[in-house]
PyMOL CGO cylinders between C-alpha atoms (Angstrom):
from pymol import cmd
from pymol.cgo import CYLINDER

trace = [
    CYLINDER, 103.12, 89.72, 89.45, 100.92, 92.78, 89.12, 0.3, 1, 1, 1, 1, 1, 1,
    CYLINDER, 100.92, 92.78, 89.12, 100.01, 94.31, 85.70, 0.3, 1, 1, 1, 1, 1, 1,
    CYLINDER, 100.01, 94.31, 85.70, 101.77, 97.69, 84.98, 0.3, 1, 1, 1, 1, 1, 1,
    CYLINDER, 101.77, 97.69, 84.98, 98.35, 99.34, 84.54, 0.3, 1, 1, 1, 1, 1, 1,
    CYLINDER, 98.35, 99.34, 84.54, 97.12, 98.54, 88.18, 0.3, 1, 1, 1, 1, 1, 1,
    CYLINDER, 97.12, 98.54, 88.18, 94.31, 100.85, 89.08, 0.3, 1, 1, 1, 1, 1, 1,
    CYLINDER, 94.31, 100.85, 89.08, 95.17, 103.09, 91.98, 0.3, 1, 1, 1, 1, 1, 1,
    CYLINDER, 95.17, 103.09, 91.98, 93.61, 105.96, 93.88, 0.3, 1, 1, 1, 1, 1, 1,
    CYLINDER, 93.61, 105.96, 93.88, 96.17, 108.66, 95.19, 0.3, 1, 1, 1, 1, 1, 1,
    CYLINDER, 96.17, 108.66, 95.19, 94.76, 110.89, 97.81, 0.3, 1, 1, 1, 1, 1, 1,
    CYLINDER, 94.76, 110.89, 97.81, 96.02, 114.27, 99.29, 0.3, 1, 1, 1, 1, 1, 1,
    CYLINDER, 96.02, 114.27, 99.29, 94.78, 117.58, 100.64, 0.3, 1, 1, 1, 1, 1, 1,
    CYLINDER, 94.78, 117.58, 100.64, 94.94, 121.05, 99.60, 0.3, 1, 1, 1, 1, 1, 1,
    CYLINDER, 94.94, 121.05, 99.60, 96.68, 123.82, 101.34, 0.3, 1, 1, 1, 1, 1, 1,
    CYLINDER, 96.68, 123.82, 101.34, 95.07, 125.61, 104.21, 0.3, 1, 1, 1, 1, 1, 1,
    CYLINDER, 95.07, 125.61, 104.21, 95.89, 128.21, 107.01, 0.3, 1, 1, 1, 1, 1, 1,
    CYLINDER, 95.89, 128.21, 107.01, 95.38, 126.81, 110.66, 0.3, 1, 1, 1, 1, 1, 1,
    CYLINDER, 95.38, 126.81, 110.66, 93.52, 130.06, 111.28, 0.3, 1, 1, 1, 1, 1, 1,
    CYLINDER, 93.52, 130.06, 111.28, 90.83, 129.27, 108.72, 0.3, 1, 1, 1, 1, 1, 1,
    CYLINDER, 90.83, 129.27, 108.72, 87.57, 127.71, 110.04, 0.3, 1, 1, 1, 1, 1, 1,
    CYLINDER, 87.57, 127.71, 110.04, 86.31, 126.47, 106.71, 0.3, 1, 1, 1, 1, 1, 1,
    CYLINDER, 86.31, 126.47, 106.71, 86.85, 122.80, 105.24, 0.3, 1, 1, 1, 1, 1, 1,
    CYLINDER, 86.85, 122.80, 105.24, 89.84, 121.67, 103.33, 0.3, 1, 1, 1, 1, 1, 1,
    CYLINDER, 89.84, 121.67, 103.33, 89.71, 120.23, 99.75, 0.3, 1, 1, 1, 1, 1, 1,
    CYLINDER, 89.71, 120.23, 99.75, 90.79, 116.51, 99.61, 0.3, 1, 1, 1, 1, 1, 1,
    CYLINDER, 90.79, 116.51, 99.61, 91.50, 115.29, 96.05, 0.3, 1, 1, 1, 1, 1, 1,
    CYLINDER, 91.50, 115.29, 96.05, 91.71, 111.69, 94.75, 0.3, 1, 1, 1, 1, 1, 1,
    CYLINDER, 91.71, 111.69, 94.75, 93.24, 110.76, 91.51, 0.3, 1, 1, 1, 1, 1, 1,
    CYLINDER, 93.24, 110.76, 91.51, 92.45, 107.64, 89.59, 0.3, 1, 1, 1, 1, 1, 1,
    CYLINDER, 92.45, 107.64, 89.59, 95.43, 106.29, 87.87, 0.3, 1, 1, 1, 1, 1, 1,
    CYLINDER, 95.43, 106.29, 87.87, 96.47, 103.37, 85.68, 0.3, 1, 1, 1, 1, 1, 1,
    CYLINDER, 96.47, 103.37, 85.68, 99.77, 102.51, 87.02, 0.3, 1, 1, 1, 1, 1, 1,
    CYLINDER, 99.77, 102.51, 87.02, 101.81, 105.61, 87.47, 0.3, 1, 1, 1, 1, 1, 1,
    CYLINDER, 101.81, 105.61, 87.47, 101.29, 106.90, 83.83, 0.3, 1, 1, 1, 1, 1, 1,
    CYLINDER, 101.29, 106.90, 83.83, 97.58, 107.53, 82.97, 0.3, 1, 1, 1, 1, 1, 1,
    CYLINDER, 97.58, 107.53, 82.97, 95.28, 109.65, 84.89, 0.3, 1, 1, 1, 1, 1, 1,
    CYLINDER, 95.28, 109.65, 84.89, 91.66, 108.31, 84.36, 0.3, 1, 1, 1, 1, 1, 1,
    CYLINDER, 91.66, 108.31, 84.36, 89.61, 110.46, 86.73, 0.3, 1, 1, 1, 1, 1, 1,
    CYLINDER, 89.61, 110.46, 86.73, 89.47, 112.65, 89.63, 0.3, 1, 1, 1, 1, 1, 1,
    CYLINDER, 89.47, 112.65, 89.63, 87.41, 112.69, 92.79, 0.3, 1, 1, 1, 1, 1, 1,
    CYLINDER, 87.41, 112.69, 92.79, 86.88, 115.18, 95.77, 0.3, 1, 1, 1, 1, 1, 1,
    CYLINDER, 86.88, 115.18, 95.77, 85.45, 115.94, 99.10, 0.3, 1, 1, 1, 1, 1, 1,
    CYLINDER, 85.45, 115.94, 99.10, 85.94, 118.47, 101.80, 0.3, 1, 1, 1, 1, 1, 1,
    CYLINDER, 85.94, 118.47, 101.80, 86.94, 117.82, 105.58, 0.3, 1, 1, 1, 1, 1, 1,
    CYLINDER, 86.94, 117.82, 105.58, 87.20, 120.00, 108.65, 0.3, 1, 1, 1, 1, 1, 1,
    CYLINDER, 87.20, 120.00, 108.65, 90.49, 121.27, 109.77, 0.3, 1, 1, 1, 1, 1, 1,
    CYLINDER, 90.49, 121.27, 109.77, 91.68, 119.20, 112.67, 0.3, 1, 1, 1, 1, 1, 1,
    CYLINDER, 91.68, 119.20, 112.67, 88.34, 117.51, 112.68, 0.3, 1, 1, 1, 1, 1, 1,
    CYLINDER, 88.34, 117.51, 112.68, 87.25, 113.79, 112.98, 0.3, 1, 1, 1, 1, 1, 1,
    CYLINDER, 87.25, 113.79, 112.98, 85.48, 113.45, 109.57, 0.3, 1, 1, 1, 1, 1, 1,
    CYLINDER, 85.48, 113.45, 109.57, 88.29, 112.24, 107.14, 0.3, 1, 1, 1, 1, 1, 1,
    CYLINDER, 88.29, 112.24, 107.14, 87.70, 108.72, 107.31, 0.3, 1, 1, 1, 1, 1, 1,
    CYLINDER, 87.70, 108.72, 107.31, 83.92, 108.83, 106.91, 0.3, 1, 1, 1, 1, 1, 1,
    CYLINDER, 83.92, 108.83, 106.91, 84.33, 111.48, 103.97, 0.3, 1, 1, 1, 1, 1, 1,
    CYLINDER, 84.33, 111.48, 103.97, 86.91, 109.61, 102.17, 0.3, 1, 1, 1, 1, 1, 1,
    CYLINDER, 86.91, 109.61, 102.17, 84.93, 106.20, 102.50, 0.3, 1, 1, 1, 1, 1, 1,
    CYLINDER, 84.93, 106.20, 102.50, 81.88, 107.88, 101.20, 0.3, 1, 1, 1, 1, 1, 1,
    CYLINDER, 81.88, 107.88, 101.20, 83.70, 109.54, 98.20, 0.3, 1, 1, 1, 1, 1, 1,
    CYLINDER, 83.70, 109.54, 98.20, 85.42, 106.20, 97.21, 0.3, 1, 1, 1, 1, 1, 1,
    CYLINDER, 85.42, 106.20, 97.21, 82.29, 103.98, 97.76, 0.3, 1, 1, 1, 1, 1, 1,
    CYLINDER, 82.29, 103.98, 97.76, 79.96, 106.37, 95.79, 0.3, 1, 1, 1, 1, 1, 1,
    CYLINDER, 79.96, 106.37, 95.79, 82.65, 106.56, 92.97, 0.3, 1, 1, 1, 1, 1, 1,
    CYLINDER, 82.65, 106.56, 92.97, 81.89, 104.85, 89.53, 0.3, 1, 1, 1, 1, 1, 1,
    CYLINDER, 81.89, 104.85, 89.53, 85.59, 104.03, 89.63, 0.3, 1, 1, 1, 1, 1, 1,
    CYLINDER, 85.59, 104.03, 89.63, 85.46, 102.05, 92.82, 0.3, 1, 1, 1, 1, 1, 1,
    CYLINDER, 85.46, 102.05, 92.82, 85.31, 98.53, 91.05, 0.3, 1, 1, 1, 1, 1, 1,
    CYLINDER, 85.31, 98.53, 91.05, 88.52, 99.38, 89.36, 0.3, 1, 1, 1, 1, 1, 1,
    CYLINDER, 88.52, 99.38, 89.36, 90.65, 100.27, 92.57, 0.3, 1, 1, 1, 1, 1, 1,
    CYLINDER, 90.65, 100.27, 92.57, 93.17, 97.57, 93.56, 0.3, 1, 1, 1, 1, 1, 1,
    CYLINDER, 93.17, 97.57, 93.56, 94.95, 100.24, 96.32, 0.3, 1, 1, 1, 1, 1, 1,
    CYLINDER, 94.95, 100.24, 96.32, 94.41, 103.27, 97.93, 0.3, 1, 1, 1, 1, 1, 1,
    CYLINDER, 94.41, 103.27, 97.93, 97.42, 105.61, 98.30, 0.3, 1, 1, 1, 1, 1, 1,
    CYLINDER, 97.42, 105.61, 98.30, 97.61, 108.17, 101.06, 0.3, 1, 1, 1, 1, 1, 1,
    CYLINDER, 97.61, 108.17, 101.06, 99.94, 111.03, 101.64, 0.3, 1, 1, 1, 1, 1, 1,
    CYLINDER, 99.94, 111.03, 101.64, 100.45, 110.43, 105.41, 0.3, 1, 1, 1, 1, 1, 1,
    CYLINDER, 100.45, 110.43, 105.41, 97.27, 109.25, 107.86, 0.3, 1, 1, 1, 1, 1, 1,
    CYLINDER, 97.27, 109.25, 107.86, 96.10, 112.80, 108.27, 0.3, 1, 1, 1, 1, 1, 1,
    CYLINDER, 96.10, 112.80, 108.27, 94.49, 115.40, 106.04, 0.3, 1, 1, 1, 1, 1, 1,
    CYLINDER, 94.49, 115.40, 106.04, 93.65, 118.99, 107.06, 0.3, 1, 1, 1, 1, 1, 1,
    CYLINDER, 93.65, 118.99, 107.06, 96.06, 119.17, 109.85, 0.3, 1, 1, 1, 1, 1, 1,
    CYLINDER, 96.06, 119.17, 109.85, 95.15, 116.63, 112.65, 0.3, 1, 1, 1, 1, 1, 1,
    CYLINDER, 95.15, 116.63, 112.65, 92.07, 115.14, 110.70, 0.3, 1, 1, 1, 1, 1, 1,
    CYLINDER, 92.07, 115.14, 110.70, 93.37, 111.60, 111.24, 0.3, 1, 1, 1, 1, 1, 1,
    CYLINDER, 93.37, 111.60, 111.24, 92.30, 108.75, 108.79, 0.3, 1, 1, 1, 1, 1, 1,
    CYLINDER, 92.30, 108.75, 108.79, 91.56, 105.39, 110.26, 0.3, 1, 1, 1, 1, 1, 1,
    CYLINDER, 91.56, 105.39, 110.26, 93.20, 103.22, 107.60, 0.3, 1, 1, 1, 1, 1, 1,
    CYLINDER, 93.20, 103.22, 107.60, 91.89, 99.95, 108.87, 0.3, 1, 1, 1, 1, 1, 1,
    CYLINDER, 91.89, 99.95, 108.87, 88.39, 101.19, 108.86, 0.3, 1, 1, 1, 1, 1, 1,
    CYLINDER, 88.39, 101.19, 108.86, 89.00, 102.78, 105.24, 0.3, 1, 1, 1, 1, 1, 1,
    CYLINDER, 89.00, 102.78, 105.24, 90.40, 99.50, 104.00, 0.3, 1, 1, 1, 1, 1, 1,
    CYLINDER, 90.40, 99.50, 104.00, 87.58, 97.54, 105.68, 0.3, 1, 1, 1, 1, 1, 1,
    CYLINDER, 87.58, 97.54, 105.68, 84.75, 99.67, 104.57, 0.3, 1, 1, 1, 1, 1, 1,
    CYLINDER, 84.75, 99.67, 104.57, 85.83, 100.10, 100.98, 0.3, 1, 1, 1, 1, 1, 1,
    CYLINDER, 85.83, 100.10, 100.98, 87.17, 96.48, 100.64, 0.3, 1, 1, 1, 1, 1, 1,
    CYLINDER, 87.17, 96.48, 100.64, 90.45, 98.10, 99.22, 0.3, 1, 1, 1, 1, 1, 1,
    CYLINDER, 90.45, 98.10, 99.22, 94.00, 97.82, 100.52, 0.3, 1, 1, 1, 1, 1, 1,
    CYLINDER, 94.00, 97.82, 100.52, 95.60, 101.14, 101.72, 0.3, 1, 1, 1, 1, 1, 1,
    CYLINDER, 95.60, 101.14, 101.72, 99.23, 102.01, 101.59, 0.3, 1, 1, 1, 1, 1, 1,
    CYLINDER, 99.23, 102.01, 101.59, 100.19, 105.25, 103.59, 0.3, 1, 1, 1, 1, 1, 1,
    CYLINDER, 100.19, 105.25, 103.59, 103.30, 106.96, 102.12, 0.3, 1, 1, 1, 1, 1, 1,
    CYLINDER, 103.30, 106.96, 102.12, 105.53, 108.73, 104.43, 0.3, 1, 1, 1, 1, 1, 1,
    CYLINDER, 105.53, 108.73, 104.43, 108.32, 110.91, 102.90, 0.3, 1, 1, 1, 1, 1, 1,
    CYLINDER, 108.32, 110.91, 102.90, 110.41, 111.10, 106.22, 0.3, 1, 1, 1, 1, 1, 1,
    CYLINDER, 110.41, 111.10, 106.22, 110.21, 108.86, 109.23, 0.3, 1, 1, 1, 1, 1, 1,
    CYLINDER, 110.21, 108.86, 109.23, 108.00, 110.77, 111.65, 0.3, 1, 1, 1, 1, 1, 1,
    CYLINDER, 108.00, 110.77, 111.65, 108.81, 111.39, 115.33, 0.3, 1, 1, 1, 1, 1, 1,
    CYLINDER, 108.81, 111.39, 115.33, 105.73, 109.35, 116.52, 0.3, 1, 1, 1, 1, 1, 1,
    CYLINDER, 105.73, 109.35, 116.52, 106.17, 110.43, 120.18, 0.3, 1, 1, 1, 1, 1, 1,
    CYLINDER, 106.17, 110.43, 120.18, 106.44, 114.02, 119.46, 0.3, 1, 1, 1, 1, 1, 1,
    CYLINDER, 106.44, 114.02, 119.46, 102.97, 113.80, 117.39, 0.3, 1, 1, 1, 1, 1, 1,
    CYLINDER, 102.97, 113.80, 117.39, 101.35, 111.95, 120.45, 0.3, 1, 1, 1, 1, 1, 1,
    CYLINDER, 101.35, 111.95, 120.45, 102.76, 114.56, 122.80, 0.3, 1, 1, 1, 1, 1, 1,
    CYLINDER, 102.76, 114.56, 122.80, 101.48, 117.50, 120.64, 0.3, 1, 1, 1, 1, 1, 1,
    CYLINDER, 101.48, 117.50, 120.64, 98.02, 115.96, 120.48, 0.3, 1, 1, 1, 1, 1, 1,
    CYLINDER, 98.02, 115.96, 120.48, 97.90, 115.48, 124.21, 0.3, 1, 1, 1, 1, 1, 1,
    CYLINDER, 97.90, 115.48, 124.21, 98.81, 119.18, 124.63, 0.3, 1, 1, 1, 1, 1, 1,
    CYLINDER, 98.81, 119.18, 124.63, 96.38, 120.43, 122.32, 0.3, 1, 1, 1, 1, 1, 1,
    CYLINDER, 96.38, 120.43, 122.32, 93.61, 118.41, 123.99, 0.3, 1, 1, 1, 1, 1, 1,
    CYLINDER, 93.61, 118.41, 123.99, 93.24, 115.92, 121.10, 0.3, 1, 1, 1, 1, 1, 1,
    CYLINDER, 93.24, 115.92, 121.10, 94.32, 112.76, 123.00, 0.3, 1, 1, 1, 1, 1, 1,
    CYLINDER, 94.32, 112.76, 123.00, 91.50, 110.75, 121.43, 0.3, 1, 1, 1, 1, 1, 1,
    CYLINDER, 91.50, 110.75, 121.43, 93.52, 110.92, 118.02, 0.3, 1, 1, 1, 1, 1, 1,
    CYLINDER, 93.52, 110.92, 118.02, 96.31, 109.08, 119.63, 0.3, 1, 1, 1, 1, 1, 1,
    CYLINDER, 96.31, 109.08, 119.63, 94.54, 105.80, 119.31, 0.3, 1, 1, 1, 1, 1, 1,
    CYLINDER, 94.54, 105.80, 119.31, 94.14, 106.34, 115.65, 0.3, 1, 1, 1, 1, 1, 1,
    CYLINDER, 94.14, 106.34, 115.65, 97.95, 106.87, 115.07, 0.3, 1, 1, 1, 1, 1, 1,
    CYLINDER, 97.95, 106.87, 115.07, 98.52, 103.65, 117.08, 0.3, 1, 1, 1, 1, 1, 1,
    CYLINDER, 98.52, 103.65, 117.08, 95.89, 101.72, 115.28, 0.3, 1, 1, 1, 1, 1, 1,
    CYLINDER, 95.89, 101.72, 115.28, 97.58, 102.51, 111.83, 0.3, 1, 1, 1, 1, 1, 1,
    CYLINDER, 97.58, 102.51, 111.83, 100.44, 100.04, 112.94, 0.3, 1, 1, 1, 1, 1, 1,
    CYLINDER, 100.44, 100.04, 112.94, 104.01, 99.90, 112.23, 0.3, 1, 1, 1, 1, 1, 1,
    CYLINDER, 104.01, 99.90, 112.23, 106.01, 102.38, 110.10, 0.3, 1, 1, 1, 1, 1, 1,
    CYLINDER, 106.01, 102.38, 110.10, 108.00, 100.25, 107.54, 0.3, 1, 1, 1, 1, 1, 1,
    CYLINDER, 108.00, 100.25, 107.54, 110.83, 101.43, 105.41, 0.3, 1, 1, 1, 1, 1, 1,
    CYLINDER, 110.83, 101.43, 105.41, 110.67, 100.62, 101.86, 0.3, 1, 1, 1, 1, 1, 1,
    CYLINDER, 110.67, 100.62, 101.86, 113.67, 102.08, 99.92, 0.3, 1, 1, 1, 1, 1, 1,
    CYLINDER, 113.67, 102.08, 99.92, 113.93, 106.00, 100.86, 0.3, 1, 1, 1, 1, 1, 1,
    CYLINDER, 113.93, 106.00, 100.86, 110.33, 106.33, 102.04, 0.3, 1, 1, 1, 1, 1, 1,
    CYLINDER, 110.33, 106.33, 102.04, 108.10, 104.72, 104.93, 0.3, 1, 1, 1, 1, 1, 1,
    CYLINDER, 108.10, 104.72, 104.93, 104.74, 103.20, 104.65, 0.3, 1, 1, 1, 1, 1, 1,
    CYLINDER, 104.74, 103.20, 104.65, 101.87, 101.99, 106.69, 0.3, 1, 1, 1, 1, 1, 1,
    CYLINDER, 101.87, 101.99, 106.69, 99.63, 99.23, 105.49, 0.3, 1, 1, 1, 1, 1, 1,
    CYLINDER, 99.63, 99.23, 105.49, 96.03, 98.05, 105.82, 0.3, 1, 1, 1, 1, 1, 1,
    CYLINDER, 96.03, 98.05, 105.82, 94.64, 95.07, 103.98, 0.3, 1, 1, 1, 1, 1, 1,
    CYLINDER, 94.64, 95.07, 103.98, 97.84, 94.39, 102.21, 0.3, 1, 1, 1, 1, 1, 1,
    CYLINDER, 97.84, 94.39, 102.21, 101.25, 92.77, 102.65, 0.3, 1, 1, 1, 1, 1, 1,
    CYLINDER, 101.25, 92.77, 102.65, 104.71, 94.23, 102.34, 0.3, 1, 1, 1, 1, 1, 1,
    CYLINDER, 104.71, 94.23, 102.34, 105.71, 92.48, 99.07, 0.3, 1, 1, 1, 1, 1, 1,
    CYLINDER, 105.71, 92.48, 99.07, 102.60, 93.58, 97.32, 0.3, 1, 1, 1, 1, 1, 1,
    CYLINDER, 102.60, 93.58, 97.32, 102.87, 97.08, 98.61, 0.3, 1, 1, 1, 1, 1, 1,
    CYLINDER, 102.87, 97.08, 98.61, 106.60, 97.15, 97.18, 0.3, 1, 1, 1, 1, 1, 1,
    CYLINDER, 106.60, 97.15, 97.18, 105.16, 95.90, 93.62, 0.3, 1, 1, 1, 1, 1, 1,
    CYLINDER, 105.16, 95.90, 93.62, 102.54, 98.63, 93.62, 0.3, 1, 1, 1, 1, 1, 1,
    CYLINDER, 102.54, 98.63, 93.62, 105.09, 101.27, 94.58, 0.3, 1, 1, 1, 1, 1, 1,
    CYLINDER, 105.09, 101.27, 94.58, 107.59, 100.11, 91.85, 0.3, 1, 1, 1, 1, 1, 1,
    CYLINDER, 107.59, 100.11, 91.85, 104.75, 100.51, 89.52, 0.3, 1, 1, 1, 1, 1, 1,
    CYLINDER, 104.75, 100.51, 89.52, 103.28, 103.74, 90.66, 0.3, 1, 1, 1, 1, 1, 1,
    CYLINDER, 103.28, 103.74, 90.66, 106.51, 105.76, 91.45, 0.3, 1, 1, 1, 1, 1, 1,
    CYLINDER, 106.51, 105.76, 91.45, 107.30, 106.85, 87.99, 0.3, 1, 1, 1, 1, 1, 1,
    CYLINDER, 107.30, 106.85, 87.99, 108.53, 110.50, 88.50, 0.3, 1, 1, 1, 1, 1, 1,
    CYLINDER, 108.53, 110.50, 88.50, 109.69, 110.66, 92.05, 0.3, 1, 1, 1, 1, 1, 1,
    CYLINDER, 109.69, 110.66, 92.05, 109.72, 108.77, 95.46, 0.3, 1, 1, 1, 1, 1, 1,
    CYLINDER, 109.72, 108.77, 95.46, 106.22, 109.40, 95.73, 0.3, 1, 1, 1, 1, 1, 1,
    CYLINDER, 106.22, 109.40, 95.73, 103.59, 107.62, 93.87, 0.3, 1, 1, 1, 1, 1, 1,
    CYLINDER, 103.59, 107.62, 93.87, 102.35, 109.47, 90.93, 0.3, 1, 1, 1, 1, 1, 1,
    CYLINDER, 102.35, 109.47, 90.93, 98.57, 109.16, 91.85, 0.3, 1, 1, 1, 1, 1, 1,
    CYLINDER, 98.57, 109.16, 91.85, 99.63, 111.12, 95.25, 0.3, 1, 1, 1, 1, 1, 1,
    CYLINDER, 99.63, 111.12, 95.25, 101.82, 113.67, 93.38, 0.3, 1, 1, 1, 1, 1, 1,
    CYLINDER, 101.82, 113.67, 93.38, 99.15, 114.69, 90.88, 0.3, 1, 1, 1, 1, 1, 1,
    CYLINDER, 99.15, 114.69, 90.88, 96.47, 114.77, 93.71, 0.3, 1, 1, 1, 1, 1, 1,
    CYLINDER, 96.47, 114.77, 93.71, 98.46, 117.23, 95.46, 0.3, 1, 1, 1, 1, 1, 1,
    CYLINDER, 98.46, 117.23, 95.46, 98.96, 119.39, 92.31, 0.3, 1, 1, 1, 1, 1, 1,
    CYLINDER, 98.96, 119.39, 92.31, 95.43, 119.48, 91.50, 0.3, 1, 1, 1, 1, 1, 1,
    CYLINDER, 95.43, 119.48, 91.50, 94.26, 120.24, 95.19, 0.3, 1, 1, 1, 1, 1, 1,
    CYLINDER, 94.26, 120.24, 95.19, 96.85, 123.03, 95.47, 0.3, 1, 1, 1, 1, 1, 1,
    CYLINDER, 96.85, 123.03, 95.47, 96.03, 124.52, 92.10, 0.3, 1, 1, 1, 1, 1, 1,
    CYLINDER, 96.03, 124.52, 92.10, 92.16, 124.46, 92.93, 0.3, 1, 1, 1, 1, 1, 1,
    CYLINDER, 92.16, 124.46, 92.93, 92.89, 125.84, 96.27, 0.3, 1, 1, 1, 1, 1, 1,
    CYLINDER, 92.89, 125.84, 96.27, 95.49, 128.51, 95.60, 0.3, 1, 1, 1, 1, 1, 1,
    CYLINDER, 95.49, 128.51, 95.60, 94.91, 129.06, 91.93, 0.3, 1, 1, 1, 1, 1, 1,
    CYLINDER, 94.91, 129.06, 91.93, 98.27, 127.55, 91.07, 0.3, 1, 1, 1, 1, 1, 1,
    CYLINDER, 98.27, 127.55, 91.07, 100.00, 124.40, 92.13, 0.3, 1, 1, 1, 1, 1, 1,
    CYLINDER, 100.00, 124.40, 92.13, 102.90, 124.53, 94.42, 0.3, 1, 1, 1, 1, 1, 1,
    CYLINDER, 102.90, 124.53, 94.42, 104.96, 122.40, 96.97, 0.3, 1, 1, 1, 1, 1, 1,
    CYLINDER, 104.96, 122.40, 96.97, 105.81, 118.87, 97.08, 0.3, 1, 1, 1, 1, 1, 1,
    CYLINDER, 105.81, 118.87, 97.08, 103.35, 116.17, 97.76, 0.3, 1, 1, 1, 1, 1, 1,
]
cmd.load_cgo(trace, "trace")
């Protein structure tokens, strides 16, 4: 059984316009369980780029909070559009399990077709590498470095205000508040 104050890092990106050529803010919130915010991390990644995995690994590995993290919670496997995170590499290079949260079951074939159409076929391998999409209650997950039962326990502890873990929900609020001057939308 896990402690109620498990340390988790929730990661989400800020809003952006596809037409913008700049980088997008990615925020990580350090939580004890789903109740206490203990810290905030950030980095920036390119829209539709291929630097998200590297930048997030660097953000985590250089953080003073890293020794406390028992899991990384991601809001989907991509940030800044199609900047897809290699969740296996993220877990391996940080030595921390990764749980990807997906609100609605994606049409993976449609995503692959879109990537092929926009000449980003190389990103399809990262989607396939992320593994199976597994239902847990009313949400879906992908896992790296962690089993389904432990993931269920972590979600039970961190999902305190909604179906989405609190660390991700707050990362979303912070990222959108900084980017737009006011938080908005759902994580």
